[in-house]
C-alpha positions as CSV (number, residue, x, y, z in Angstrom):
1,M,0.0,0.0,0.0
2,K,2.8,2.4,0.9
3,K,4.7,1.7,-2.3
4,A,1.6,2.2,-4.4
5,A,0.8,5.5,-2.7
6,F,4.4,6.7,-3.2
7,I,4.2,5.9,-7.0
8,L,0.9,7.6,-7.3
9,C,2.2,10.8,-5.7
10,T,5.3,10.7,-7.9
11,L,3.2,10.4,-11.0
12,L,0.9,13.3,-9.9
13,G,3.9,15.4,-9.3
14,L,5.1,14.8,-12.8
15,S,1.8,16.1,-14.2
16,L,2.0,19.3,-12.1
17,T,5.5,20.2,-13.3
18,A,4.9,19.5,-17.0
19,Q,4.3,22.4,-19.3
20,A,1.0,22.8,-21.1
21,Q,0.9,21.9,-24.8
22,V,-0.8,23.8,-27.6
23,G,-2.9,21.9,-30.2
24,G,-1.3,21.5,-33.6
25,Q,2.3,21.8,-32.3
26,R,3.0,18.3,-31.2
27,G,4.4,15.3,-33.1
28,F,2.9,11.8,-33.5
29,P,-0.8,12.9,-32.9
30,F,-1.9,9.4,-34.0
31,L,-0.8,8.2,-30.5
32,E,-4.0,9.9,-29.1
33,L,-6.3,7.8,-31.3
34,P,-8.3,4.9,-29.7
35,A,-6.6,1.5,-30.3
36,S,-9.7,-0.7,-30.3
37,A,-13.4,-1.0,-30.7
38,K,-14.0,-1.0,-26.9
39,Q,-12.0,2.1,-26.2
40,A,-13.7,3.9,-29.2
41,A,-17.2,2.9,-28.0
42,L,-16.6,4.4,-24.6
43,G,-15.7,7.8,-25.9
44,G,-12.1,7.3,-27.0
45,I,-10.6,8.0,-23.6
46,N,-11.0,5.6,-20.6
47,V,-8.4,4.5,-18.0
48,T,-10.5,2.1,-15.9
49,A,-12.6,-0.2,-18.1
50,G,-10.1,-3.0,-18.6
51,G,-11.7,-6.4,-18.1
52,H,-10.2,-9.1,-20.3
53,D,-9.6,-6.8,-23.3
54,V,-5.8,-6.5,-23.7
55,N,-6.2,-3.6,-26.1
56,M,-7.2,-1.5,-23.2
57,V,-3.5,-1.6,-22.0
58,A,-2.9,1.1,-24.6
59,A,-5.3,3.3,-22.6
60,N,-3.7,2.6,-19.2
61,P,-0.8,0.1,-18.7
62,A,-2.1,-0.6,-15.2
63,L,-5.2,-2.3,-16.7
64,L,-3.1,-5.3,-17.5
65,N,-4.5,-8.1,-15.3
66,T,-4.9,-11.9,-14.9
67,E,-8.0,-12.0,-17.2
68,M,-5.8,-10.9,-20.1
69,D,-3.3,-13.7,-19.9
70,G,-3.1,-15.5,-23.3
71,Q,-5.4,-13.0,-24.9
72,L,-4.7,-12.1,-28.6
73,N,-6.6,-9.1,-30.0
74,L,-6.7,-7.9,-33.6
75,S,-8.3,-4.5,-34.4
76,Y,-9.1,-2.7,-37.7
77,M,-10.5,0.7,-38.2
78,G,-11.5,2.6,-41.3
79,Y,-11.4,6.4,-41.2
80,L,-12.6,8.8,-43.8
81,A,-10.5,9.5,-46.9
82,D,-9.2,5.9,-47.1
83,I,-7.2,6.2,-43.8
84,K,-6.8,2.8,-42.1
85,Q,-5.6,1.7,-38.7
86,S,-4.6,-1.8,-37.6
87,H,-3.7,-2.8,-34.0
88,A,-2.5,-6.1,-32.6
89,A,-1.9,-6.9,-28.9
90,Y,-1.0,-10.0,-26.9
91,A,-0.7,-10.5,-23.1
92,F,1.3,-13.2,-21.4
93,K,2.7,-14.1,-18.0
94,S,6.1,-15.4,-17.1
95,E,6.7,-17.2,-13.8
96,K,10.0,-15.5,-13.4
97,Y,9.4,-12.0,-14.9
98,G,5.7,-11.4,-14.2
99,R,2.9,-10.2,-16.5
100,W,3.6,-8.5,-19.9
101,A,1.8,-7.4,-23.0
102,A,3.2,-6.5,-26.5
103,S,1.5,-4.6,-29.3
104,I,1.9,-3.0,-32.7
105,N,-0.1,-0.2,-34.1
106,Y,-0.1,0.8,-37.8
107,L,-1.8,3.6,-39.7
108,S,-1.8,4.0,-43.4
109,Y,-2.9,7.3,-45.0
110,G,-2.8,5.9,-48.6
111,D,-0.9,6.9,-51.7
112,F,-0.4,10.5,-52.8
113,V,0.6,12.0,-56.1
114,Q,4.1,13.5,-56.1
115,R,4.7,16.6,-58.2
116,D,7.8,18.7,-58.9
117,A,8.0,22.5,-58.5
118,T,6.3,23.1,-61.8
119,G,3.3,20.9,-60.9
120,M,4.3,18.0,-63.1
121,E,3.4,14.6,-61.8
122,V,6.6,12.6,-61.1
123,G,5.2,9.6,-59.3
124,T,3.5,8.6,-56.0
125,F,4.5,8.4,-52.4
126,N,2.9,7.0,-49.2
127,V,2.4,8.2,-45.7
128,N,2.2,5.9,-42.6
129,D,2.7,5.8,-38.8
130,Y,3.5,2.9,-36.6
131,T,4.3,2.1,-33.0
132,L,5.9,-0.9,-31.2
133,S,5.0,-1.2,-27.5
134,I,5.9,-3.5,-24.5
135,T,4.0,-3.2,-21.2
136,H,4.7,-4.6,-17.7
137,A,2.4,-4.4,-14.8
138,R,2.5,-5.5,-11.2
139,E,-0.2,-6.0,-8.6
140,M,0.2,-4.8,-5.0
141,E,-2.9,-5.7,-3.0
142,A,-5.7,-3.6,-4.3
143,F,-3.4,-1.5,-6.5
144,T,-1.8,-2.2,-9.9
145,I,1.1,-0.3,-11.3
146,G,2.0,-0.5,-14.9
147,A,4.3,1.1,-17.5
148,T,4.7,0.9,-21.3
149,L,7.8,1.7,-23.3
150,K,7.2,2.4,-27.0
151,A,8.9,3.5,-30.2
152,A,7.0,5.6,-32.6
153,V,7.8,6.2,-36.3
154,S,6.1,8.6,-38.8
155,S,7.1,8.3,-42.4
156,I,6.3,10.7,-45.3
157,A,7.7,9.8,-48.7
158,G,10.6,7.9,-47.1
159,D,11.5,10.7,-44.7
160,Q,11.1,9.5,-41.1
161,A,10.6,11.0,-37.6
162,V,11.4,8.7,-34.7
163,G,10.3,9.1,-31.0
164,V,10.8,7.1,-27.8
165,L,7.9,7.4,-25.4
166,A,6.5,5.9,-22.2
167,D,3.1,5.5,-20.5
168,A,2.8,5.1,-16.7
169,G,-0.4,4.2,-14.9
170,A,-2.0,3.0,-11.7
171,T,-5.4,1.6,-10.7
172,F,-7.2,0.9,-7.5
173,N,-9.7,-2.0,-7.6
174,H,-12.1,-2.2,-4.7
175,P,-11.8,-5.7,-3.1
176,E,-15.5,-6.2,-2.7
177,K,-17.3,-3.9,-5.1
178,D,-17.0,-3.4,-8.9
179,F,-15.3,0.0,-8.4
180,T,-12.1,1.1,-10.1
181,V,-10.1,4.3,-10.0
182,G,-7.4,4.8,-12.6
183,L,-4.6,7.3,-13.3
184,A,-2.5,7.4,-16.5
185,F,0.3,9.5,-17.9
186,K,0.4,9.1,-21.6
187,N,3.1,9.6,-24.3
188,V,5.8,11.2,-22.2
189,G,9.0,11.1,-24.3
190,Y,11.4,12.6,-26.8
191,Q,11.6,12.9,-30.5
192,V,14.9,11.3,-31.2
193,K,14.9,12.1,-34.9
194,P,12.8,14.9,-36.5
195,F,11.8,15.1,-40.1
196,A,14.5,16.5,-42.4
197,N,14.7,20.3,-42.3
198,A,12.2,20.4,-39.5
199,D,12.4,21.4,-35.8
200,R,12.1,18.7,-33.1
201,Q,8.5,18.5,-31.9
202,Q,7.0,18.0,-28.5
203,M,5.3,14.7,-27.7
204,P,1.4,14.5,-27.4
205,W,1.6,13.8,-23.6
206,D,-1.6,13.7,-21.5
207,A,-2.6,13.2,-17.9
208,Q,-5.8,11.3,-17.4
209,M,-7.8,10.2,-14.4
210,G,-11.1,8.2,-14.2
211,V,-13.5,6.1,-12.3
212,S,-15.7,3.1,-13.2
213,Y,-18.6,1.7,-11.1
214,K,-21.2,-1.0,-11.6
215,P,-24.0,-1.0,-9.1
216,E,-24.5,-4.5,-7.6
217,H,-28.0,-5.0,-9.0
218,M,-27.8,-3.1,-12.2
219,P,-26.5,-4.5,-15.6
220,V,-24.6,-1.3,-16.4
221,R,-21.0,-0.2,-15.7
222,L,-20.6,3.6,-15.8
223,S,-17.3,5.4,-16.4
224,L,-16.2,9.0,-16.2
225,T,-12.7,10.0,-17.3
226,A,-11.0,13.4,-17.1
227,H,-8.2,14.2,-19.6
228,R,-5.8,17.1,-20.2
229,L,-5.4,17.6,-16.5
230,Y,-2.3,19.8,-17.0
231,Q,-4.3,22.7,-18.4
232,F,-7.6,24.0,-17.2
233,D,-8.7,26.1,-20.2
234,I,-8.6,24.0,-23.4
235,V,-11.4,25.9,-25.2
236,Y,-10.5,27.3,-28.6
237,L,-12.7,30.0,-30.1
238,D,-12.0,31.1,-33.7
239,P,-11.2,34.8,-33.7
240,N,-12.3,35.1,-37.3
241,A,-15.7,33.5,-36.7
242,P,-18.6,36.0,-37.0
243,G,-20.4,36.9,-33.8
244,K,-24.1,37.5,-33.2
245,L,-25.7,40.9,-33.5
246,D,-27.3,42.5,-30.4
247,E,-30.4,44.7,-30.3
248,N,-28.3,47.6,-31.4
249,G,-26.8,45.8,-34.4
250,N,-23.4,45.5,-32.8
251,E,-21.4,42.3,-33.3
252,V,-20.9,40.3,-30.1
253,K,-18.2,37.7,-30.2
254,E,-18.7,34.3,-28.4
255,E,-17.1,34.2,-25.0
256,K,-15.7,31.2,-23.0
257,K,-18.0,29.8,-20.3
258,L,-16.9,28.1,-17.1
259,G,-19.2,25.2,-17.6
260,D,-17.9,24.5,-21.1
261,K,-14.3,24.7,-19.9
262,I,-15.0,22.0,-17.3
263,A,-17.1,19.8,-19.5
264,R,-14.5,19.6,-22.3
265,H,-12.2,17.7,-19.9
266,F,-14.6,14.8,-19.4
267,V,-15.6,11.7,-21.3
268,A,-18.5,9.6,-20.2
269,G,-19.0,5.9,-21.0
270,A,-21.5,3.1,-20.3
271,E,-21.3,-0.7,-20.6
272,F,-24.6,-2.6,-20.6
273,V,-23.6,-6.0,-19.3
274,F,-26.5,-8.3,-20.3
275,S,-24.3,-11.5,-20.0
276,K,-20.7,-12.5,-20.3
277,N,-21.4,-13.2,-24.0
278,F,-23.2,-10.0,-25.0
279,Q,-22.7,-6.3,-24.1
280,L,-23.7,-2.9,-25.5
281,R,-21.6,0.2,-25.1
282,A,-22.0,4.0,-25.5
283,G,-19.8,7.0,-24.9
284,Y,-19.8,10.8,-25.2
285,N,-16.7,13.0,-25.7
286,H,-17.7,16.7,-25.2
287,L,-14.4,18.1,-26.4
288,R,-14.7,16.2,-29.7
289,R,-18.2,17.4,-30.2
290,K,-17.4,21.0,-29.6
291,E,-14.3,21.0,-31.8
292,L,-15.5,18.9,-34.7
293,R,-19.1,20.0,-35.2
294,L,-20.1,22.4,-38.0
295,D,-21.5,25.9,-37.4
296,S,-24.8,24.8,-39.0
297,A,-25.0,21.3,-37.6
298,S,-23.5,19.0,-34.9
299,G,-25.0,15.7,-36.0
300,G,-23.6,12.8,-33.9
301,A,-20.2,14.3,-33.4
302,G,-18.8,13.3,-30.0
303,F,-21.1,10.3,-29.6
304,S,-20.1,6.6,-30.0
305,V,-21.8,3.3,-29.7
306,G,-20.6,-0.3,-29.8
307,A,-21.4,-4.0,-29.0
308,M,-19.6,-7.2,-28.0
309,L,-20.6,-10.7,-29.0
310,R,-18.8,-13.8,-27.8
311,V,-19.2,-17.1,-29.7
312,R,-17.3,-20.1,-28.3
313,S,-13.6,-19.2,-28.2
314,F,-13.9,-15.9,-30.2
315,E,-15.2,-12.5,-29.3
316,L,-16.2,-9.8,-31.7
317,N,-16.3,-6.1,-30.8
318,Y,-17.7,-3.4,-33.0
319,S,-18.0,0.3,-32.5
320,S,-19.1,3.4,-34.4
321,A,-17.6,6.7,-33.3
322,F,-18.8,10.0,-34.7
323,F,-15.9,12.3,-35.1
324,H,-17.8,14.6,-37.5
325,P,-21.3,15.3,-38.6
326,S,-20.4,13.9,-42.1
327,G,-20.1,10.4,-40.9
328,A,-18.8,7.8,-38.4
329,T,-15.6,5.9,-38.0
330,H,-16.0,2.1,-37.7
331,Y,-13.8,-0.2,-35.5
332,V,-13.8,-4.0,-35.5
333,T,-11.8,-6.1,-32.9
334,I,-11.6,-9.9,-32.9
335,A,-10.2,-11.5,-29.8
336,T,-9.4,-15.0,-28.6
337,N,-7.5,-16.7,-25.8
338,T,-4.6,-18.7,-27.2
339,G,-4.6,-20.8,-24.1
340,T,-7.8,-22.4,-25.2
341,F,-6.2,-23.8,-28.4
342,L,-3.1,-25.0,-26.5
343,K,-5.4,-26.9,-24.1
344,K,-7.2,-28.6,-27.0
345,K,-3.9,-29.6,-28.6
346,S,-2.5,-31.1,-25.4
347,S,-5.7,-33.1,-24.8
């Protein structure tokens, strides 16, 4: 208990001493994307809803637990404009070295036409990002402490930027109730190699804290997660946006409101647990809705829904996350426990 408390205080101290970041000025922004269908369905940010889904280790390394041993998860996501993301994760336990997980994340932005200074077409080039990660977690009574080390690479027409980053997290699981508190520090690191003729960029680090709770006699697990804890005001208002006219015909610009400043830090999620073989999920990300909606319409921006269906040794997860009123992004995750197949072979 004392060790866990000491580590939690150390992590909290790191968040308070870190400098705030400004959107659009950080490298490797793909590291902030959800890695799986479950995470996407719960609003894209969640540090407490682990269960047996090893993909959730990407959200918080401290979610690595005994239920994930032998789990192999494969995820695929299709964005707009032919952008595709693939993610694979596997968890295992060593009698000597403890519990571990390894994953690879890959994004492809497709092929682009390459032109010279005169506009003549000279060929094509591709753009992609990928990450290799290794996670270790350790349980200490009701606490779990975890850390992830990862290498990130962004490639544009053969030119590469390389970064080394780490995640650190902790969870508290109530010994009697379905109640979890989580804390995670994401993407703390350094860009080892910037793009050619470009300045070294800061990493997309974040500090997140959340809670999940399932009432004893209700088939729903509720989650609330706060993100970007290092900066209170994350509201951006376009200075060029036209304001409203008052009764005198004078233009009045939109002003920041305290309630909106607070709400943009929170992501809400719900898991409707009908059985161990079937679940429905939903989430709401207020920051995403406010930043990606249109002036004329909001549509479903910020909302997400999903479902889990388990058939024998396989589990299928699907989610649809609305990043923009024009359409949704679809995630599919297939999971299985490799230990099941090893047992069948041995028998």
